[in-house]
Structures are given as C-alpha cells and as structure tokens.
C-alpha positions as CSV (number, residue, x, y, z in Angstrom):
1,M,-87.8,152.4,-9.1
2,T,-85.0,151.3,-6.1
3,V,-85.2,148.6,-4.1
4,W,-83.5,149.6,0.2
5,A,-82.9,147.6,3.4
6,L,-82.4,149.6,6.6
7,G,-81.9,146.7,9.7
8,L,-80.2,146.0,12.0
9,N,-78.9,142.9,13.7
10,H,-77.0,140.5,16.3
11,Q,-74.1,141.6,14.8
12,T,-74.5,145.2,14.5
13,A,-76.8,146.1,17.5
14,P,-76.5,144.8,21.7
15,L,-79.6,142.4,22.9
16,D,-81.5,145.9,24.9
17,M,-81.6,148.1,21.4
18,R,-83.1,144.7,20.1
19,G,-85.5,144.7,22.4
20,R,-86.6,148.3,21.8
21,L,-87.2,148.2,18.4
22,A,-88.4,144.5,18.0
23,F,-92.4,143.7,16.9
24,G,-94.6,141.4,17.7
25,L,-97.0,139.5,14.8
26,E,-99.6,141.3,15.8
27,Q,-97.8,144.6,15.8
28,L,-96.9,144.4,12.2
29,P,-100.0,145.9,11.1
30,D,-100.4,148.9,12.9
31,A,-96.6,149.4,12.9
32,L,-96.4,149.2,8.6
33,R,-99.7,151.8,8.6
34,R,-97.4,154.3,10.8
35,L,-94.2,153.6,9.1
36,R,-96.3,154.5,5.3
37,A,-97.1,157.7,6.8
38,A,-93.7,158.6,8.3
39,L,-92.7,158.1,4.9
40,S,-92.4,161.5,2.8
41,R,-93.6,160.1,-0.6
42,P,-95.9,157.3,-1.6
43,A,-93.8,154.0,-1.4
44,E,-94.2,149.9,-0.8
45,A,-92.9,148.7,3.0
46,T,-92.7,145.5,4.6
47,L,-91.1,145.1,8.2
48,L,-89.2,141.5,9.7
49,S,-88.5,142.0,13.0
50,T,-87.3,138.3,15.2
51,C,-84.9,138.4,18.2
52,N,-81.9,138.7,16.0
53,R,-82.8,141.4,13.9
54,T,-85.3,144.0,12.8
55,E,-85.7,145.4,9.3
56,L,-87.2,147.4,6.7
57,Y,-87.5,146.8,3.3
58,G,-88.8,149.4,0.7
59,A,-89.3,150.2,-2.8
60,A,-90.2,153.8,-4.3
61,D,-88.5,156.4,-6.6
62,E,-85.6,156.8,-4.4
63,P,-84.2,155.4,-1.0
64,L,-86.6,156.7,2.3
65,V,-83.7,156.0,4.2
66,D,-83.8,158.8,6.7
67,A,-87.5,159.4,7.3
68,A,-87.5,155.3,8.0
69,V,-84.6,155.8,11.0
70,H,-86.5,158.6,12.2
71,W,-89.5,156.4,12.2
72,L,-87.5,153.9,13.6
73,A,-85.7,155.2,16.1
74,Q,-89.0,157.8,17.6
75,H,-90.9,153.6,18.2
76,G,-87.4,152.8,19.9
77,G,-86.8,156.0,22.0
78,L,-83.5,156.3,20.7
79,D,-81.7,159.3,18.8
80,P,-81.6,158.5,15.2
81,Q,-78.1,159.4,14.9
82,A,-77.1,156.6,17.6
83,L,-79.1,154.7,15.7
84,R,-77.6,155.0,12.8
85,R,-74.7,154.3,14.1
86,H,-76.2,150.0,14.9
87,T,-78.0,150.2,11.4
88,Y,-76.8,148.9,7.5
89,V,-78.2,150.8,4.8
90,L,-78.4,148.5,1.3
91,L,-79.7,149.0,-2.1
92,D,-80.8,147.3,-5.0
93,D,-78.4,144.6,-6.0
94,A,-77.2,144.6,-2.4
95,A,-81.1,144.6,-1.0
96,A,-82.0,141.7,-2.8
97,R,-78.8,139.5,-1.8
98,H,-79.2,140.4,2.2
99,A,-82.9,139.7,1.4
100,F,-81.8,136.3,-0.5
101,R,-79.5,135.5,2.4
102,V,-81.6,136.2,5.4
103,A,-84.6,134.1,3.7
104,S,-81.7,131.3,3.1
105,G,-80.6,131.2,6.6
106,L,-76.6,132.1,5.8
107,D,-77.3,135.7,7.8
108,S,-78.7,133.8,11.0
109,M,-76.6,133.3,14.3
110,V,-77.2,129.6,13.5
111,L,-76.1,129.0,10.0
112,G,-78.7,127.4,8.1
113,E,-81.3,127.5,10.7
114,P,-84.9,126.8,8.6
115,Q,-87.1,129.5,11.3
116,I,-86.6,132.4,10.1
117,L,-88.0,132.0,6.0
118,G,-91.1,131.2,8.6
119,Q,-91.0,134.7,9.9
120,M,-89.9,136.3,6.4
121,K,-93.4,134.6,4.9
122,D,-95.1,135.6,7.6
123,A,-94.0,139.3,7.7
124,V,-94.7,139.3,3.8
125,R,-98.4,138.1,4.5
126,V,-99.2,141.0,7.1
127,A,-97.5,143.7,4.6
128,D,-100.0,142.1,1.9
129,E,-102.7,142.5,4.1
130,V,-102.1,145.8,5.2
131,G,-101.7,147.0,1.6
132,T,-97.8,148.2,1.7
133,L,-96.3,145.0,-0.2
134,G,-96.4,146.2,-3.9
135,S,-95.5,144.6,-7.0
136,T,-91.9,145.1,-6.5
137,L,-91.4,144.1,-2.9
138,H,-93.5,141.1,-4.0
139,Q,-91.0,140.2,-6.3
140,L,-88.5,140.1,-4.4
141,F,-89.8,137.9,-1.2
142,Q,-91.0,135.5,-4.0
143,R,-87.9,135.3,-5.9
144,S,-86.1,134.8,-2.3
145,F,-88.5,132.1,-1.2
146,A,-87.3,130.4,-4.5
147,V,-83.9,130.8,-3.6
148,A,-84.0,129.6,-0.4
149,K,-86.0,126.8,-1.2
150,Q,-83.0,126.0,-3.8
151,V,-80.5,126.5,-1.4
152,R,-81.8,123.8,1.3
153,S,-83.0,121.4,-1.5
154,S,-79.3,121.1,-3.7
155,T,-76.8,121.9,-0.5
156,E,-76.4,120.7,2.9
157,I,-76.4,124.5,4.7
158,G,-78.5,123.1,7.1
159,A,-76.8,120.0,7.7
160,H,-75.8,119.0,11.4
161,S,-76.6,122.9,12.6
162,I,-77.1,124.3,16.1
163,S,-80.1,125.3,16.9
164,M,-80.7,127.8,20.1
165,A,-82.4,124.8,21.5
166,A,-80.1,122.4,21.4
167,A,-77.0,125.3,22.4
168,A,-79.6,125.5,25.7
169,V,-79.6,121.9,26.5
170,R,-75.7,121.3,26.0
171,L,-75.0,124.1,28.2
172,C,-77.2,122.9,30.9
173,G,-75.4,119.6,31.1
174,Q,-72.3,121.4,32.1
175,L,-73.2,122.6,34.5
176,F,-75.3,119.8,36.3
177,E,-73.4,116.2,35.7
178,D,-76.8,114.5,35.0
179,L,-80.1,115.8,33.4
180,R,-82.3,113.2,34.5
181,E,-81.9,114.1,37.9
182,I,-82.9,117.9,37.6
183,R,-86.4,119.5,36.9
184,V,-86.6,122.1,34.2
185,L,-89.3,125.0,33.8
186,F,-90.5,126.7,30.7
187,V,-92.2,129.8,30.6
188,G,-94.2,130.5,27.3
189,A,-95.7,128.1,24.9
190,G,-94.1,129.5,21.6
191,E,-92.6,127.7,18.8
192,M,-89.0,128.1,20.9
193,I,-90.1,126.8,23.8
194,E,-91.7,124.0,22.2
195,L,-88.5,123.4,20.3
196,T,-86.4,123.5,23.6
197,A,-88.8,121.5,25.7
198,T,-88.6,118.4,22.9
199,H,-84.4,118.7,23.3
200,F,-85.0,118.7,27.2
201,A,-87.2,115.8,26.7
202,A,-84.6,113.7,25.2
203,R,-82.7,113.9,28.4
204,Q,-85.6,112.8,30.6
205,P,-85.4,115.3,33.0
206,R,-87.0,114.4,37.1
207,A,-89.6,116.3,36.1
208,M,-90.9,119.4,33.4
209,A,-93.5,122.4,34.4
210,I,-94.3,124.7,31.7
211,A,-96.3,128.7,32.9
212,N,-98.0,130.8,30.3
213,R,-100.2,133.7,30.8
214,T,-103.0,131.5,29.0
215,L,-103.1,128.4,30.7
216,E,-105.2,126.3,28.1
217,R,-102.2,126.7,26.0
218,G,-99.9,126.1,28.2
219,E,-102.1,122.5,29.5
220,K,-102.2,121.5,25.7
221,L,-98.3,122.0,25.2
222,A,-97.5,120.2,28.3
223,A,-99.7,116.9,27.8
224,R,-97.4,116.7,24.8
225,F,-94.0,116.0,27.2
226,G,-95.9,114.5,30.4
227,A,-94.9,118.2,31.7
228,E,-97.1,119.6,34.5
229,A,-98.6,123.3,33.3
230,M,-98.5,126.1,35.7
231,R,-100.2,130.0,35.4
232,L,-97.1,133.1,35.1
233,S,-99.3,134.5,38.1
234,D,-97.5,131.2,40.2
235,L,-93.5,132.3,39.2
236,P,-92.8,134.1,42.3
237,A,-94.3,131.1,44.8
238,R,-92.6,127.9,42.6
239,L,-89.3,129.7,40.9
240,H,-87.2,127.9,43.5
241,E,-88.6,124.2,43.1
242,F,-86.7,124.9,39.5
243,D,-83.1,123.9,38.6
244,A,-83.3,125.5,34.6
245,V,-85.5,127.9,33.4
246,V,-86.0,128.6,30.1
247,S,-87.8,131.6,29.2
248,C,-89.3,133.0,25.7
249,T,-92.5,135.2,25.7
250,A,-93.4,138.1,23.6
251,S,-93.9,140.3,27.2
252,T,-92.5,143.7,26.4
253,L,-91.2,143.3,29.9
254,P,-89.4,141.2,32.5
255,L,-91.1,138.8,33.9
256,I,-88.6,137.4,36.3
257,G,-86.9,140.2,38.2
258,L,-84.0,140.6,40.4
259,G,-85.9,140.3,43.7
260,M,-88.2,137.0,42.5
261,V,-84.9,135.1,42.2
262,E,-82.9,136.4,45.0
263,S,-86.2,134.9,47.1
264,A,-85.9,131.6,44.9
265,L,-82.1,131.4,46.1
266,K,-82.4,131.7,49.4
267,R,-85.4,128.9,49.2
268,R,-82.5,126.9,47.5
269,R,-80.2,127.5,50.1
270,H,-78.3,129.0,47.5
271,R,-78.0,125.3,44.9
272,P,-77.4,126.7,40.8
273,M,-79.8,127.6,38.7
274,F,-79.3,127.6,35.2
275,M,-81.5,130.2,33.5
276,V,-81.7,131.1,29.4
277,D,-83.6,133.9,28.3
278,L,-84.7,133.7,24.8
279,A,-86.8,136.4,24.5
280,V,-86.5,139.8,22.9
281,P,-86.9,142.0,24.8
282,R,-85.5,140.2,27.7
283,D,-87.8,138.2,30.0
284,I,-85.1,137.6,33.1
285,E,-83.6,141.1,34.2
286,A,-80.3,141.7,32.9
287,E,-79.0,142.3,36.5
288,V,-80.0,138.6,37.5
289,K,-76.8,137.6,35.7
290,Q,-74.6,138.8,38.3
291,L,-75.9,136.7,41.0
292,D,-73.1,134.3,42.2
293,D,-75.4,131.0,42.1
294,V,-77.1,131.7,38.2
295,Y,-76.1,131.3,34.8
296,L,-78.0,133.1,32.9
297,Y,-77.6,133.2,28.6
298,T,-78.9,135.2,26.6
299,V,-79.8,134.6,22.3
300,D,-76.6,136.5,22.2
301,D,-74.4,134.5,24.6
302,L,-75.1,131.0,22.9
303,A,-73.7,132.5,19.5
304,A,-70.1,130.9,20.0
305,V,-72.0,127.4,21.3
306,V,-74.5,127.5,18.0
307,Q,-71.2,128.4,15.7
308,A,-69.7,124.9,16.3
309,G,-69.6,122.9,12.9
310,R,-69.6,126.2,10.8
311,D,-66.4,125.7,9.3
312,S,-67.2,122.4,8.1
313,R,-70.2,123.8,5.8
314,Q,-68.6,126.3,4.2
315,A,-68.4,124.4,1.1
316,A,-72.3,124.4,1.2
317,V,-72.2,128.2,2.0
318,A,-70.1,128.6,-1.5
319,Q,-72.8,126.7,-3.3
320,A,-75.5,128.8,-1.6
321,E,-73.9,132.0,-2.4
322,A,-73.7,130.8,-5.7
323,I,-77.5,130.2,-6.2
324,I,-77.7,133.6,-4.4
325,D,-76.2,135.4,-6.6
326,A,-77.8,134.1,-10.0
327,G,-81.0,134.7,-8.3
328,V,-79.8,138.5,-7.3
329,Q,-78.9,139.0,-10.9
330,S,-82.0,137.9,-12.4
331,F,-83.9,140.4,-9.9
332,M,-82.0,143.0,-11.2
333,H,-82.5,142.0,-14.5
334,W,-86.0,142.5,-14.1
335,L,-86.0,145.3,-11.6
336,R,-84.4,147.2,-14.6
337,Q,-86.6,146.1,-17.4
338,R,-89.7,147.9,-15.5
339,D,-87.4,151.1,-15.5
340,P,-87.4,152.8,-18.5
341,R,-84.6,155.6,-17.7
342,H,-82.5,152.6,-16.4
343,G,-79.2,154.0,-18.0
344,V,-79.1,157.0,-15.8
345,V,-81.1,156.6,-12.1
346,P,-78.8,153.2,-11.4
347,L,-75.8,155.4,-11.8
348,I,-77.1,158.3,-10.0
349,R,-78.5,156.2,-7.3
350,D,-74.6,154.6,-7.1
351,L,-72.9,157.5,-7.0
352,H,-75.6,158.8,-4.1
353,A,-74.6,155.2,-2.2
354,Q,-71.0,155.7,-2.6
355,A,-70.9,159.5,-0.8
356,E,-72.9,157.7,1.5
357,A,-70.2,154.9,2.1
358,W,-67.3,157.9,2.0
359,Q,-69.2,160.4,4.4
360,Q,-70.0,157.6,7.1
361,A,-66.2,155.9,6.7
362,E,-64.8,159.3,7.6
363,L,-67.0,160.2,10.3
364,A,-66.4,156.8,11.9
365,R,-62.7,158.0,11.5
366,A,-63.1,161.1,13.1
367,R,-64.7,160.2,16.0
368,R,-62.2,157.5,16.7
369,L,-59.8,160.7,16.6
370,L,-61.5,162.5,19.0
371,A,-61.9,159.4,21.1
372,R,-58.3,159.4,21.7
373,G,-57.9,163.0,22.6
374,A,-57.3,164.8,19.4
375,S,-58.8,168.4,19.0
376,P,-62.1,169.1,17.2
377,E,-59.8,171.3,14.7
378,E,-58.0,168.2,14.3
379,A,-60.6,165.9,13.6
380,L,-62.2,168.2,11.0
381,Q,-59.1,168.6,9.2
382,A,-58.7,164.8,9.0
383,L,-62.6,164.8,8.0
384,A,-62.6,167.2,5.1
385,R,-58.6,165.9,4.0
386,G,-60.6,162.7,4.1
387,L,-63.6,163.7,1.7
388,T,-61.5,165.3,-0.7
389,H,-59.1,162.3,-1.0
390,K,-61.4,160.1,-1.4
391,M,-63.8,162.7,-3.9
392,L,-60.7,163.4,-6.1
393,H,-59.1,159.3,-6.6
394,G,-60.8,158.2,-9.5
395,A,-60.5,161.6,-11.4
396,L,-57.1,161.8,-10.7
397,A,-56.1,157.9,-11.4
398,E,-57.6,158.7,-14.8
399,L,-56.1,161.6,-15.3
400,H,-52.7,159.6,-15.2
401,S,-53.7,156.4,-17.1
402,G,-54.3,156.0,-20.7
403,D,-52.9,157.7,-24.1
404,D,-53.0,161.2,-25.1
405,H,-56.3,161.3,-26.6
406,A,-57.8,159.3,-23.9
407,R,-56.4,161.8,-21.4
408,A,-57.4,165.2,-22.8
409,H,-60.8,163.3,-22.7
410,T,-60.7,163.1,-19.5
411,A,-59.4,166.5,-18.7
412,E,-61.9,168.0,-20.4
413,V,-64.5,165.9,-18.4
414,V,-62.9,166.3,-15.1
415,A,-62.4,170.3,-16.1
416,R,-66.2,170.2,-16.6
417,L,-66.9,168.4,-13.6
418,F,-65.2,170.1,-10.7
419,L,-64.2,173.3,-12.2
420,R,-67.2,174.5,-13.7
421,G,-67.5,178.3,-11.9
422,R,-63.5,178.6,-12.0
423,R,-63.4,177.8,-15.7
424,A,-66.2,180.3,-16.6
425,G,-64.3,182.8,-14.6
426,L,-60.9,182.4,-16.7
427,E,-62.9,181.7,-20.1
428,T,-65.1,184.9,-19.9
429,P,-63.2,187.5,-18.1
430,A,-65.5,190.2,-15.9
431,P,-65.1,193.2,-17.5
432,S,-63.1,196.2,-15.7
433,P,-64.9,199.3,-14.2
434,S,-63.6,201.0,-17.4
435,E,-65.0,198.6,-20.2
436,P,-68.8,200.3,-21.1
C-alpha cells in the first residue's frame, strides 16, 4: 500500500486556477464518487479544498497520479500538462509529512492559522460518509489531527499570527485616516465574514451592513454587530453607500462586476473604495482592480501582510517540525508493518519517484532553453544528456569508490543492470552463416 498526495496551493498556482479547481463542501460527495470512478483501480481517496489549496490524498497498491491529474484537469477545464506544472506529487513519508504540516498550519499562508484543521476534519468526515476514506487514510488523518493538537499545545506556532481578517483591517486603515468615519459592507455570512466583521467592529465604523443570499442568515449575523441586513439583489443600487467592501461567498461566478463598481464610483463622485475579495473563485471581477479609485485586494495580495512576524516564530516552527518528524516516522512504521512485501516495494516506489523527479527537472530545463530561443534539436539533446547523466551518476560514483573487492562486485551489478543485452551478445556470439 502506498499513500500519495496530488495538490496545488497558493505557492504553486495562481488565484484564478485555484478558483477553477475549488470545491464547496456540498460538492465534495459527488466529486469523490466521480474521482473514484475515474481512477484505474480501487483506491482510498479524500479531497481537501480551501481558498488556498486543492489536494487529493489517495492510498492504493501504487500511486494513481496520472488518472487523478486527468480527472482534476477535466473538472477545471484545463489541459492536464498545463495543470501538472502547477501541482506537486508526494509519496508515502513525504505525503504524510505534508498532511501533518497542513493540519498544523505550517503550510498555510497565515503561519499557524487554526481554520485549516477544521476544514481537514470536514473533508475526512465527508470521505468517510461517502465510503472513500479507508483504513490507511483514516490512520493518516487521525495521526495528523493528533500531531496538530500536540503542535498547538506544546509550541507557540499560532502566537501573534495575523489573520486574513486582521490584515484586511490593517490595509483599510492605511487608506482611511479614521475607520470610525467609514461605512463597511460585508458580502456573505460565512465563517470568514464573521471573523472579518469582528475585527472591523472593534474599530467602531460609522455603519456596517451584511448582504447575503439568504436574508434570514444575514439578519442573524447582523444582529451580533448591530449591523443592517440586506439582500444580494440590493447590491447594484446600494454599493455606492459603502467605503469598504469585504466579500467571501461560495458563488461560482463573480457577484460584483466592473460595471456595478463603475456606476457606484460615479455616484460617489470618485471617492475611494476599499475592497477585499476573500473568495475562491472570485466574488469581485479582476478588472475592478484597474479602476483608479478602487483599492482591491485578493487573498494572494494579503500574503505579505499576513507574513509579518513570521521570523520571530522560527523557534516554534523548529519545534513543530520535530513533532511532525516523529509523527511521520510512527506512521511509516505502521504502514510498513501492514505490507508483507515492505522489503522491496518501497524501493520500487522510490525508484519511480526518483525517475519522475529527474524527468520533471529535465523537462523544465528543456522548456527554459526553448524559451531562451534554443532550437528544438538543442533542447532535445540537452534533455537526453541530462537524463543520461542523472541515470549513470550513482553507478559511476560507486565504481570509483571502495576497495577492489567492492568495485568488482559493483561492476558485476552495474553490468547486469545496464549492459544486459550487450554482455549477452559478447558472451554468446551469434553463429556465423557457415556454422551448422
């Protein structure tokens, strides 16, 4: 049994691509069923999707990465090869380490943020309900939750972290001299809007309003902050009233378009508007950012702000990584104990993983050569040379090390691996036409 992870996140893929590959919680059951049907053989599967990442975790006799890439590309309407350039593939201990780091908040845009753990638990619960979780992934994620709990209880990884909500308030304060004089509109009524509204409410703005598709839910949240509740359908007529707009819904299409904002600016006589789009996919059309009087920030734009103070927490990060390393070793021991073939199978998997890494590295190098104007023939020659050097480097290094006995043994093994056909031809010459 091998464990693998296929994913893309805020470090590897642009916002719009992440938006095309995002799954709402209510979409996960059907997506998992379609994923299981698309895989070439029975496998366990879990799908994690947040504003910063989409990740597939699987367990099977071998990694089913190609089938998973094609399924994910088809879902997002993307070319599989183009998608591969923005994804990462992790196997066994690397996949476990990644899952533990994600659960602990070490791989988040906001170091140590706690929301990801709840999102992982939701993803695991849905996979369990659908029947795609399985014993191996169940063990992986239960251990990841335990590691995350230990990291939070025994380190200060989350101390003084700046959340997206706090970053939004900080940026707004850079535009407006006194936040008590502004009107703030929140679009949506989910957890992120609730958190952001809490941070803004602490600065006592002149007025706050919450626009939501379901008025009843909007009214319930608005009551907590003494805010007004309104319907989404009222946005075009009332957008101009607000100095700051924060949006985070599960809509698959933008709710606030360029034309709507242009109209609002005219009615505001071009007084500036501060806008934050925390949704993936986008709630606010990207073109809005080009307007002179609008200051629009997305989740990716907030990255520099939320990283503030990261260096001061490096000691806590080192402690967390040590806890994670111990967790990974424990999980891999458990996994090996369940596989009666564990003496050879991990080596085979490692060889495949190494070959895949070499291939991707040389392909990237060839693409860079083409981009700099090299001919296809030059790029192909460089690709062939690079793969050949990587393949032979270890064998040649061993042939030049050790004593005579060790070198003789290595030479025999290397010849058997790399010169099988040639040595057979030398040792057993083909008969000439004149021989009977």
